[in-house]
C-alpha positions as CSV (number, residue, x, y, z in Angstrom):
1,M,0.0,0.0,0.0
2,P,1.4,3.5,-0.9
3,S,2.6,5.5,2.1
4,G,0.2,8.3,1.3
5,R,-2.8,6.0,1.5
6,R,-1.4,4.4,4.7
7,A,-1.1,7.9,6.2
8,L,-4.7,8.6,5.4
9,L,-6.0,5.4,6.9
10,S,-4.1,5.8,10.1
11,N,-5.6,9.3,10.6
12,F,-9.1,8.6,9.5
13,C,-10.5,10.3,12.6
14,A,-8.9,13.6,11.5
15,L,-10.7,13.2,8.1
16,Q,-14.0,12.5,9.9
17,R,-13.6,15.7,11.9
18,V,-13.1,17.7,8.7
19,L,-16.3,16.0,7.2
20,A,-18.2,16.8,10.4
21,M,-17.1,20.4,10.5
22,S,-18.0,20.9,6.8
23,L,-21.4,19.5,7.4
24,L,-21.9,21.8,10.4
25,L,-21.1,24.8,8.4
26,C,-23.5,23.6,5.8
27,L,-26.2,23.2,8.4
28,L,-25.5,26.6,10.0
29,A,-25.7,28.3,6.6
30,T,-28.9,26.7,5.3
31,V,-30.8,25.0,8.1
32,L,-30.3,26.6,11.6
33,R,-31.1,30.1,10.4
34,A,-34.7,29.7,11.5
35,P,-36.0,29.9,15.1
36,F,-36.7,26.6,16.8
37,A,-37.8,27.7,20.2
38,L,-40.7,25.4,20.9
39,C,-42.0,24.0,24.2
40,F,-43.2,20.4,24.5
41,L,-44.5,18.1,27.1
42,V,-43.3,15.0,25.3
43,N,-40.3,13.8,27.3
44,D,-38.4,12.1,24.5
45,I,-38.1,15.2,22.3
46,S,-35.9,18.2,23.1
47,S,-38.0,21.4,23.8
48,S,-35.7,24.1,22.4
49,T,-33.6,22.7,19.6
50,P,-34.3,20.9,16.3
51,S,-34.2,17.1,16.5
52,F,-31.8,15.2,14.2
53,Y,-32.9,12.1,12.4
54,A,-30.2,10.0,10.7
55,F,-30.6,7.4,8.0
56,G,-27.8,5.4,6.3
57,A,-25.2,2.7,6.7
58,S,-21.9,2.0,8.5
59,M,-20.4,5.5,8.4
60,I,-23.0,6.6,10.9
61,D,-24.5,3.4,12.5
62,N,-24.2,3.8,16.3
63,G,-25.2,0.2,17.1
64,E,-28.5,-0.6,15.4
65,N,-27.2,-3.8,13.9
66,K,-25.5,-4.8,17.1
67,I,-28.7,-4.5,19.0
68,A,-30.8,-6.3,16.4
69,M,-28.4,-9.2,15.9
70,P,-25.9,-9.3,18.8
71,F,-22.5,-11.2,18.6
72,R,-22.5,-11.4,14.8
73,A,-20.7,-8.3,13.5
74,L,-17.0,-7.7,13.3
75,S,-17.6,-4.3,14.7
76,E,-18.3,-5.9,18.1
77,N,-14.6,-7.0,18.4
78,V,-11.3,-5.3,19.1
79,P,-10.1,-2.8,17.9
80,Y,-13.6,-1.3,17.2
81,G,-14.4,1.3,19.9
82,S,-11.1,0.8,21.7
83,D,-9.6,4.3,21.3
84,F,-12.6,6.3,22.7
85,F,-15.3,4.2,24.3
86,S,-12.9,1.6,25.6
87,K,-15.4,-1.1,24.3
88,S,-17.3,-2.1,21.3
89,T,-20.4,-0.1,20.6
90,G,-21.4,-1.4,17.2
91,R,-19.7,1.5,15.4
92,W,-17.5,0.6,12.5
93,S,-14.7,2.8,13.9
94,N,-12.0,2.5,16.5
95,G,-13.8,5.5,18.2
96,R,-16.4,8.0,17.2
97,N,-17.9,8.1,13.7
98,L,-18.9,10.9,11.4
99,L,-22.3,11.4,13.1
100,D,-20.7,11.5,16.6
101,F,-18.4,14.4,15.5
102,M,-21.4,16.2,14.0
103,M,-23.4,15.9,17.3
104,E,-20.4,17.2,19.3
105,G,-20.1,20.1,17.0
106,I,-23.7,21.3,17.6
107,G,-23.6,20.5,21.3
108,Y,-25.9,17.4,21.1
109,S,-25.5,14.1,22.9
110,Y,-24.7,11.2,20.7
111,L,-27.8,9.8,18.9
112,D,-28.9,6.4,20.2
113,P,-30.0,3.8,17.7
114,Y,-33.7,3.4,17.1
115,L,-33.7,-0.1,18.6
116,K,-32.1,0.9,21.9
117,S,-35.1,0.4,24.1
118,I,-33.1,0.0,27.4
119,N,-31.9,3.4,28.7
120,G,-32.2,5.0,25.2
121,N,-31.9,8.7,25.0
122,F,-33.8,10.2,22.1
123,T,-33.8,13.8,23.4
124,N,-31.9,15.2,20.4
125,G,-33.2,12.7,17.8
126,V,-32.8,9.1,16.6
127,N,-30.3,7.2,14.6
128,F,-31.9,4.7,12.2
129,A,-28.7,3.9,10.3
130,S,-27.9,0.2,9.7
131,S,-24.5,-1.0,8.7
132,G,-24.4,-2.7,5.3
133,S,-27.7,-1.2,4.3
134,T,-28.6,-0.2,0.8
135,A,-30.9,2.4,-0.7
136,R,-32.7,-0.2,-2.6
137,N,-34.7,-3.0,-0.9
138,S,-32.5,-5.8,0.4
139,T,-32.3,-8.0,3.4
140,A,-29.5,-9.7,5.5
141,E,-28.8,-13.3,4.8
142,G,-28.1,-16.1,7.4
143,D,-26.2,-15.1,10.5
144,D,-24.7,-12.0,8.9
145,S,-26.0,-8.8,10.5
146,A,-24.9,-6.6,7.6
147,G,-27.7,-4.9,5.7
148,L,-30.4,-5.6,8.2
149,F,-32.5,-2.5,7.4
150,C,-32.5,-1.0,4.0
151,L,-33.4,2.7,3.6
152,L,-37.1,2.3,3.2
153,V,-37.3,0.1,6.3
154,Q,-35.5,2.8,8.2
155,V,-38.0,5.3,6.9
156,D,-40.8,2.9,8.1
157,Q,-39.1,2.7,11.5
158,F,-39.2,6.5,11.7
159,R,-42.9,6.5,10.7
160,E,-43.6,4.2,13.6
161,Y,-41.5,6.3,16.0
162,Q,-43.2,9.5,14.8
163,A,-46.7,8.0,15.2
164,S,-46.0,6.8,18.7
165,M,-44.7,10.3,19.7
166,I,-47.8,12.0,18.4
167,L,-50.1,9.4,20.0
168,N,-48.4,9.9,23.4
169,A,-48.9,13.7,23.2
170,K,-51.8,14.7,25.4
171,G,-54.5,16.6,23.6
172,L,-54.9,18.0,20.1
173,H,-53.0,21.2,20.8
174,E,-50.0,19.2,22.1
175,Q,-50.1,16.8,19.1
176,M,-50.0,19.8,16.7
177,R,-46.9,21.1,18.5
178,V,-45.2,17.7,18.2
179,K,-46.0,17.6,14.5
180,K,-44.5,21.1,14.2
181,K,-41.4,19.9,16.0
182,F,-41.0,17.0,13.5
183,A,-41.4,19.5,10.6
184,D,-38.6,21.7,12.1
185,S,-36.2,18.8,12.5
186,I,-33.2,17.9,10.4
187,Y,-33.2,14.7,8.3
188,F,-29.7,13.5,7.3
189,F,-29.0,10.7,4.8
190,E,-25.8,8.8,4.2
191,T,-26.8,6.1,1.7
192,G,-26.1,4.7,-1.7
193,S,-22.5,3.5,-1.4
194,N,-23.3,-0.1,-0.6
195,D,-25.6,-0.3,-3.6
196,Y,-22.4,-0.1,-5.6
197,S,-19.7,-1.6,-3.4
198,F,-21.7,-4.8,-3.1
199,N,-22.7,-5.2,-6.7
200,A,-20.7,-3.0,-9.2
201,F,-18.8,-4.7,-12.1
202,R,-19.3,-8.2,-10.7
203,T,-21.0,-9.4,-13.9
204,D,-20.3,-8.7,-17.5
205,D,-23.7,-7.2,-18.1
206,Y,-23.4,-4.7,-15.2
207,N,-25.1,-1.5,-16.4
208,P,-23.9,1.6,-14.4
209,T,-26.6,3.9,-15.7
210,L,-29.4,1.4,-14.9
211,E,-27.9,0.8,-11.4
212,V,-27.6,4.5,-10.6
213,N,-31.1,5.2,-11.8
214,T,-32.4,2.3,-9.6
215,T,-30.6,3.4,-6.5
216,L,-31.8,7.0,-6.9
217,T,-35.3,5.9,-7.5
218,Y,-35.3,4.3,-4.0
219,M,-33.7,7.4,-2.5
220,K,-36.3,9.6,-4.1
221,R,-39.1,7.4,-2.7
222,A,-37.6,7.6,0.8
223,L,-37.2,11.4,0.6
224,E,-40.8,11.9,-0.6
225,V,-42.3,9.6,2.0
226,L,-40.6,11.6,4.7
227,Y,-41.7,14.8,3.1
228,G,-45.3,13.4,3.2
229,L,-44.8,12.8,6.9
230,G,-44.0,16.5,7.4
231,A,-40.2,16.6,7.1
232,R,-39.0,19.8,5.6
233,T,-35.2,20.0,6.1
234,F,-33.1,17.3,4.3
235,V,-29.3,17.0,4.1
236,V,-28.2,14.3,1.7
237,M,-24.6,13.2,1.5
238,N,-23.3,12.1,-1.8
239,V,-21.2,8.9,-2.4
240,T,-17.5,9.1,-1.6
241,P,-14.7,8.0,-4.1
242,L,-15.2,4.3,-4.0
243,G,-12.5,3.8,-6.6
244,C,-9.9,5.0,-4.0
245,A,-11.3,2.9,-1.2
246,P,-8.9,0.2,0.1
247,S,-11.7,-2.5,-0.1
248,V,-12.1,-1.8,-3.8
249,L,-8.4,-1.4,-4.6
250,N,-7.7,-4.7,-2.9
251,S,-10.3,-6.5,-5.0
252,D,-10.0,-7.6,-8.7
253,V,-13.4,-6.1,-9.5
254,G,-13.4,-3.7,-12.4
255,N,-11.8,-3.3,-15.8
256,G,-8.3,-2.7,-14.3
257,T,-7.8,0.9,-15.3
258,Y,-6.5,3.5,-12.8
259,D,-6.3,7.2,-12.7
260,A,-3.3,9.3,-12.0
261,Y,-3.7,8.8,-8.2
262,G,-4.0,5.1,-8.4
263,C,-7.8,4.9,-8.0
264,K,-9.9,2.6,-10.1
265,A,-11.1,4.7,-13.0
266,D,-14.4,2.8,-13.7
267,W,-15.5,3.0,-10.1
268,Q,-14.7,6.7,-10.0
269,E,-16.8,7.2,-13.1
270,L,-19.7,5.2,-11.5
271,V,-19.6,7.4,-8.4
272,E,-19.4,10.6,-10.5
273,L,-22.5,9.5,-12.4
274,H,-24.4,8.8,-9.1
275,N,-23.4,12.2,-7.7
276,Q,-24.4,14.1,-10.8
277,R,-27.8,12.4,-10.8
278,L,-28.2,13.0,-7.1
279,T,-27.6,16.7,-7.6
280,S,-30.2,16.7,-10.3
281,L,-32.6,14.8,-8.1
282,L,-32.3,17.4,-5.3
283,E,-32.8,20.2,-7.8
284,H,-36.0,18.5,-9.0
285,L,-37.2,18.1,-5.4
286,R,-36.5,21.8,-4.8
287,N,-38.7,22.7,-7.7
288,E,-41.4,20.2,-6.8
289,H,-41.4,20.9,-3.1
290,A,-40.3,24.5,-2.7
291,D,-41.4,24.7,0.9
292,A,-38.6,22.3,2.0
293,E,-34.8,22.6,2.2
294,W,-33.0,20.1,0.0
295,V,-29.3,20.3,0.9
296,L,-26.4,18.4,-0.8
297,F,-23.5,17.5,1.5
298,D,-20.5,17.1,-0.8
299,A,-18.5,14.5,1.2
300,H,-17.1,13.2,-2.1
301,S,-14.9,16.3,-2.7
302,I,-13.6,16.2,0.9
303,F,-12.6,12.5,0.6
304,L,-11.1,13.0,-2.9
305,D,-8.9,15.8,-1.6
306,A,-7.8,13.5,1.3
307,Y,-6.9,10.7,-1.1
308,H,-5.0,13.2,-3.3
309,N,-3.4,15.1,-0.4
310,P,-3.2,12.8,2.6
311,S,-0.7,14.9,4.5
312,K,-3.3,17.7,4.9
313,Y,-5.3,15.3,7.1
314,D,-2.5,14.1,9.4
315,G,-4.0,13.8,12.8
316,D,-0.6,14.2,14.5
317,R,-0.1,17.7,13.2
């Protein structure tokens, strides 16, 4: 492995901090400009700040799969969690993940996974992310906990949570205030990568355009369902440069062409296509639902800069 890429991997937490800070600036500029001072009697929802609801996969999963299928995921073993929590938490990280840094940046507690019914803290929101999940419908197989809850299942879990919170509110006036609180919340998406990393270029008839269109169709459906449930502020992360990812570089999947930085060219083109179509999708949603905020979080550019200039993200500096 080239020394530059090794340096990047060894300081991945530094990169996650950069990602989190970039997203925080994005939120401050486009989302938190409106007042959110509301008062609620529902105990599980913060009374003065917008709640944060997260949907996605392993970059932000805080233990959903571990709770659903314990003792099956690699993330339950050393070294996962060892450098911050001193134990495994189900995060695919040696410490905090992207979502944790984001929550720290806005002064929130870490979001608990949806399935954490014992001592769960949903004051600042809920994390529905499931490691290995895809945007399109898929299910886990056998004893493997990866991909337990695809994006639309996560949205259904939110639907169930929202309904229970509204039902538990006492009286019509209180229910209306809870609904308003959900409308003023932030809905963050980190999804799509696994749709490609699990399937791309593994057959001779793999069609990148068809696969991108299919993935984005499911993403659009999920976003529109949440919009129908009252969500109005969406932050959608694009796909990172999979052609530079160690898991892809260490496989023989692809046509064997590389760019000037040693990343797989066909994978990079696939990701670029997805991200271009995602940008177009959000623009379409802005035009169709102008009363909502549709924010693109460009994590791809940050990751690509890190792959090209790893010394900039040296956590020891």
